[in-house]
C-alpha positions in Angstrom: 95.3 84.5 117.5 96.7 84.7 113.9 94.2 83.3 111.4 95.4 82.8 107.9 92.8 82.5 105.1 94.4 80.8 102.1 93.7 78.6 99.1 95.5 76.6 96.5 94.1 78.8 93.7 92.9 82.3 93.1 89.2 83.2 92.8 87.9 80.8 95.4 86.7 83.5 97.8 89.5 84.2 100.2 88.9 88.0 100.2 85.1 87.5 100.4 85.5 85.3 103.5 88.3 87.5 105.0 86.5 90.8 104.8 83.1 89.4 106.0 84.7 87.4 108.9 86.8 90.3 110.1 83.9 92.8 109.8 81.6 90.4 111.6 84.1 89.8 114.5 84.6 93.6 114.8 80.9 94.0 115.6 81.7 92.2 118.9 85.5 92.3 119.4 88.7 93.9 118.4 90.0 92.6 115.1 92.7 93.3 112.6 92.3 92.4 108.9 95.6 92.4 106.9 95.7 92.0 103.1 99.0 90.1 102.4 98.3 89.7 98.7 100.7 92.6 98.2 100.9 92.2 94.4 97.2 92.9 94.0 95.5 93.7 97.3 91.7 94.1 97.1 90.3 93.7 100.6 90.1 97.4 100.9 87.3 97.5 98.2 85.0 96.1 100.9 86.2 98.0 104.0 84.8 101.5 104.7 87.4 102.9 107.1 89.5 106.0 107.8 93.2 106.2 107.0 95.2 106.6 110.2 98.7 105.6 109.2 100.9 105.2 106.1 104.6 104.8 105.4 106.9 103.8 102.6 108.5 100.3 103.0 112.1 99.5 102.2 114.2 96.4 101.8 117.9 96.2 102.4 120.0 95.5 99.3 123.8 95.1 99.2 125.9 97.6 97.3 129.5 96.7 96.2 132.4 98.7 97.6 135.3 97.9 95.2 137.9 99.8 97.2 138.3 97.1 99.9 137.1 94.0 98.0 139.6 91.2 97.4 137.3 89.4 94.9 137.4 86.2 97.1 134.0 85.1 95.8 132.5 84.5 99.3 129.5 86.6 98.5 128.6 84.5 95.5 129.2 81.3 97.4 126.7 82.2 100.3 123.9 83.7 98.2 121.2 81.2 97.6 119.3 83.4 95.1 122.1 84.2 92.6 121.7 87.9 93.5 125.4 88.4 93.9 127.9 87.3 91.2 131.7 87.7 90.9 132.4 88.4 87.3 136.1 88.8 86.6 137.4 91.9 88.3 134.0 93.1 89.6 131.0 92.0 91.8 127.6 92.4 90.3 124.5 92.8 92.5 121.0 92.1 91.1 118.5 93.8 93.3 115.5 92.1 91.7 116.8 88.7 92.9 117.9 89.8 96.4 115.9 88.6 99.4 117.6 90.9 101.8 119.0 88.0 103.9 122.3 89.9 104.8 124.4 86.7 104.2 126.7 88.3 101.6 127.1 91.5 103.7 127.6 89.8 107.1 130.0 87.1 105.8 132.1 89.3 103.6 135.6 89.3 105.1 136.4 92.9 104.0 132.9 94.4 104.6 132.7 95.3 100.9 128.9 94.7 100.6 127.2 97.2 102.9 123.4 97.1 102.9 121.4 100.1 101.8 117.7 100.7 101.7 115.7 100.4 98.5 112.0 101.4 98.3 109.8 98.5 97.6 106.2 99.6 98.4 103.9 101.1 100.9 101.9 100.2 103.9 98.6 101.8 105.1 96.4 101.2 108.1 92.8 102.2 108.4 90.3 102.0 111.3 86.5 101.7 111.6 85.3 101.1 115.1 86.8 97.9 116.5 88.2 97.0 113.0 91.7 97.8 111.9 92.6 97.2 108.3 96.2 97.0 107.1 97.1 96.9 103.5 100.5 96.6 101.8 101.2 97.1 98.1 104.3 96.4 96.1 105.7 99.2 94.0 105.5 98.9 90.2 108.3 96.6 88.9 109.1 95.0 92.2 109.3 91.3 92.0 109.8 90.1 95.5 106.7 89.9 97.6 108.1 88.0 100.6 110.1 90.9 102.1 107.0 93.1 102.1 104.8 90.4 103.5 107.4 89.8 106.3 107.5 93.5 107.2 103.7 93.7 107.1 103.3 90.8 109.5 105.9 92.3 111.8 104.1 95.6 111.8 100.8 94.1 112.8 102.5 92.0 115.5 104.2 95.1 116.9 101.1 97.3 116.8 98.5 94.9 118.3 98.5 92.6 121.4 98.6 88.9 121.1 95.0 88.6 122.4 93.6 90.6 119.4 92.2 88.4 116.6 94.3 88.9 113.4 92.9 87.8 110.1 95.4 87.5 107.2 94.1 87.5 103.7 96.8 85.5 102.0 98.1 85.3 98.4 96.8 82.5 96.3 98.8 79.3 95.6 101.4 77.5 97.6 104.6 79.4 96.7 107.0 81.4 98.9 104.6 84.3 99.5 102.0 81.9 100.9 104.6 80.1 103.0 105.6 83.4 104.6 102.0 84.4 105.1 101.0 81.3 107.1 104.4 80.6 108.8 103.2 82.1 112.2 99.5 81.3 111.9 97.7 79.6 114.8 95.0 78.4 112.4 94.7 78.2 108.6 91.4 78.3 106.9 91.5 76.9 103.3 88.8 78.2 101.0 88.0 76.0 98.1 85.2 75.4 95.5 83.6 72.1 94.6 85.2 71.8 91.1 88.0 69.7 89.7 90.3 72.7 89.7 89.3 73.5 93.3 90.0 69.9 94.4 93.4 69.8 92.6 94.6 73.0 94.2 93.1 72.2 97.6 95.2 69.0 97.7 98.3 71.2 97.2 97.3 73.6 99.9 96.6 70.7 102.3 100.0 69.3 101.6 101.6 72.7 102.3 99.9 73.3 105.7 100.5 69.7 106.8 104.2 70.1 106.0 104.3 73.3 108.1 102.4 71.5 110.9 99.6 74.0 111.0 96.1 73.2 112.2 93.6 73.9 109.5 90.0 73.6 108.3 88.2 74.0 105.0 85.4 76.3 103.9 83.6 75.3 100.7 82.5 78.3 98.7 79.9 78.3 95.9 78.4 75.1 97.2 76.0 73.6 94.7 78.2 73.9 91.6 80.6 71.2 90.3 80.5 67.8 92.1 80.9 66.2 95.5 84.5 65.2 95.2 85.8 67.9 97.5 83.6 66.7 100.3 84.6 63.1 99.6 88.3 64.1 99.7 87.9 65.9 103.0 86.0 63.0 104.6 88.7 60.5 103.4 91.5 62.7 104.7 89.8 63.5 108.0 89.7 67.2 107.2 87.1 69.3 109.0 84.7 71.3 106.8 84.1 74.2 109.0 81.5 76.0 106.9 79.9 76.2 103.4 78.7 79.2 101.4 76.0 78.6 98.8 76.4 79.4 95.2 74.0 82.4 94.7 73.3 85.0 92.2 72.4 87.4 95.0 75.8 86.9 96.6 77.5 87.6 93.2 75.5 90.8 92.7 76.2 92.0 96.3 79.9 91.2 95.9 80.0 93.1 92.6 78.7 96.2 94.3 81.6 96.1 96.8 79.2 95.3 99.7 79.7 92.9 102.6 77.5 89.8 102.5 76.8 88.8 106.1 74.5 91.7 106.9 71.9 90.6 104.3 72.7 87.0 103.4 71.8 84.4 106.1 74.1 81.6 104.9 77.1 83.9 104.9 76.3 85.1 108.4 75.9 81.6 109.6 79.3 80.7 108.1 81.2 83.6 109.6 79.6 83.1 113.0 80.6 79.4 112.9 84.1 80.4 112.1 84.2 83.0 114.8 83.1 80.4 117.4 85.8 78.1 116.1 88.4 80.8 116.5 87.3 81.6 120.0 87.6 77.9 120.9 91.1 77.7 119.4 92.1 80.8 121.3 90.9 79.3 124.6 92.8 76.1 123.9 95.9 78.1 123.1 95.6 80.0 126.4 95.2 76.8 128.4 98.2 75.3 126.7 100.3 78.3 127.6 99.2 78.0 131.3 
C-alpha cells in the first residue's frame, strides 16, 4: 500500500500526520515513512532512528559533442522544457531546465548528445524497530525536485515488498512535484484546516487527485478555528472526512519540542488509529481485486 499524505497548501499538518501515523503503525506492523518534500524535508525532526544507508543521487544531463553534430535542430524540437537550444553554430544545454527525459539524446541522429551524470542531492535511510524512514534532500542550487522524487520512490519500491505500508509525506501545493509524489499512490489523504485559505487550496488538491483518478479522504487539522465551510464543502462533494485533530495549545507545544503527539494526546491517537484501520481495509480491498 502506498499512502500519499498531501495538501493544497503548506503548514496544514502533513508532516505532523505523516510522522505520527507512520510511528503508530510501526508499533504493530512494518512501515516505511518517506519524506518527498525534497526541497525542505523535516519529517526527520520527529523520528529517532539510526542511519543505515546513504548515497549521493544523480540525474542524467545531456552534453553536446560538436564533432559529429550536423546542427539539424532535432534536439531543440523534441525538448519540451527548453533545456536544449540550437544557437547558430552550436547547441547549448541548460542543466537547470533539464528533466532527464533522454528525448534529445535518444532521438539525435548523430548521437551528439550523450547523457552524463550530474549530482543533484542525497538519499538517507534510517531504521527504528519496524519503522524505516527515507529522506531525500536536494543539493543547494538545484531547481528540479521531480527527478529526485522519482528516484526516491523507485528506491523505496525496490527496497520494500508491496505488502509493506508506505507513507509518503508529499510536498505542498498541486504542482509537478506533488503530481509525481501521488502518481502511484493507492490512497491519498488530504490534510486541510478549517479556514478560507485551507478551503481554497483543498479545492485545488481535490481537483488534482480527481483528475489523476486517485481514491482520497480528508483530515481536518486544527479543528475549532475558522469556520464550518470546509465541512460543508466536503459534504456537498461527497468527500469522506476520515479524521479530525483538535486545535490545541498542548499539541502546538508538543510539536514545537519535536515530539510525537499520539503517545500523549488522545485525539491524535484516535485519528491515526482510524486512518490505520482505513488503510488496512483499503489493503484488503486491493488484495481481493487482484485475486
